[in-house]
N, C-alpha and C positions, 0 to 999 in steps of 0.2 A: 457339264459343270456341276460342281457341288453346291448344295444349298444348306442353309441352316434349318434346324428343326423349327417348325412353325410355332407361333406364340400359343401358349396353352390357354388363351382366353376363349370363352364361349362366344357363340354367334351373338347372343343378346348383349353381352358385355362389350364386345367389339363395336357393335352398333351404337351403344350408349357412348363409348369413348369417342366415336367419330361423329356423334350428333346426327345419327341416321335413324329413320323410323324403324321400330322393332319388328314389324310384320310384313312390310312391303317386299315383293321380290326384288332382289338387288343383283344387277348385272355389273361386272367389274372389268375395266380395261386398265392395265398397268403398262405404261410404256411411254416412249418419246412421241410427241406429237409432230411427226415429220411425214413427208410424202409417202415413203415406202411403207409406213405403218397404216396408211389409209384411214385417217380419222373421218374422212368424208363417208367412206363405206360403213364405218362403225356407227355413225349417226344415222345413216339411212337404214341400216339393219335395225337399230334400236327404234327408230320411228315406226317401222313395221311391227316390231314386238309390242310397242306401246299401244298401237291400235287394237291389238288383241288382248293385251294384259295392261289395262290402263293405270293400274296402281304400281306398275314396275318403275324402277329407278335405275338409271345408268350412272355409275361412279367412274369418273375419269381421273386417274392418278398419274400425273406426269406433266412435263413441260416440253417445250420445243418451239421451233420456228413457226408452227401452224397453230399455236395456242389462241391467238386473237381470231383467226379465221374460224377455228373450231368452235370457240365461244359464240361467235356471230351466227354460225350455222345452227347451233343448238338452241338459240333463243326461242324459236317457235315451240319447242318442247318444254319450255318453262322450267319449273322446279323438278321435273322428272329427270333432268341431267344435272349432276353435281360435279364441279371441278374441285379437286383437292390439291392440285399442284403436285410438286415433289413431296413424297411422304416417307419419313425416315424408317418406319417399321411396317414393311409390307405384310408381315404376318397378321396384323390387325385387319388389314384390308381383306385378305383372303378369308379370315375368320368371319368377317361380316357378310361376305358375298354368298350368293346362291350359285352363280355361274360366272366363269371367267372367259373373256373373249380375246381372240387375236384375229385381226382383220387384214393382216399384212399382205403385200405382194411378194415379199421376200423375207426370209429369216435364215439364220444358221440353226443353232440348237436353241430354241426359245426358252430362256430361263423362266419366264413367266409361267409357262406350262408346267415346268418342273416344280416350281414353288407352289402353284395351285394344287397340283396332284399331292404334294407332301402335306398340304393343308386339307386334304380330302375334298377338293372342289372339282366339280364337273367342268370341263372346258369345251368350247366350240371354237375351232380354229380353221383358218384357211389351210389348204393343202400346200404348205410351203416348207422349205428346208427339211429339218428333221422332226417336224411336228408329229408325223406318224410313229416315230419311235417313242414318243411320250404319251400321245393320246391314241389309245386303241379304239378305232372307230366302232361305235355302237356298244362298246363295253365300258370305257372310262370317260367317254365324251364323244364328240363328233368331229370328223375332219371333212370339210365341205369345200365346194367350189368357191372361188373368190368372187362371190356375188352376194349382194345384200339380202336378197330374198332367201337364198340357201341358208345363210347364217341365221336369219330371223326365224325361219321355219324350225330349225333345230332348237333354238332357244325357247320358242313357244312350246315345242313338244316337251322339253325338259321341265319347264315351269308348270306345265299342265299335268305332270305325272310325278308327284312327290315320292312315290315308292320307287319308281325307276331311277329318279335322281339320287335317292339314298343308296341304291345298289351301285350306281356309277361312282358315287363318292367313295364308297368302300373299295371298289375295284381300282379306282385311281390311286388311292393311298397304297394299296397292296402292290400295284405295279411300280409306283415310284420307289418304294422301299427296295 
């Protein structure tokens, strides 16, 4: 699928527009909150990340039949999980993020991964659908088993190594183009 060029806004400006902290590590999920997308796995992975990176924040942009259940499950994580609902300009979301996650059991060609790569963002995705066509494992992000701890371990590794993340961001954009 084709994607629009990302918003030309800087990370700091995007965070200001979204009323997000300027310096916290931000993990982003963009998608429908439905069973196949596994918001339960998303929250469990982020809980593990948050244990190791306590200033991290998970941004959830999307709606769906599991929104209430997902909000309830996220309550113990307090303000470290932010729900934006449906957001009209995903470019600002990607600009604000440090890492983009997909935790699904099934996907076709994940548009979220393409949009994130075009915005020079590193992704961690479960090994579903055509994810490996977009994310070059170990080069532009990581493709992992559909397990919360596998997802969390890669997110923590990326957040812990800013130089590696910067190299992956550049590689992601180059691959997407």
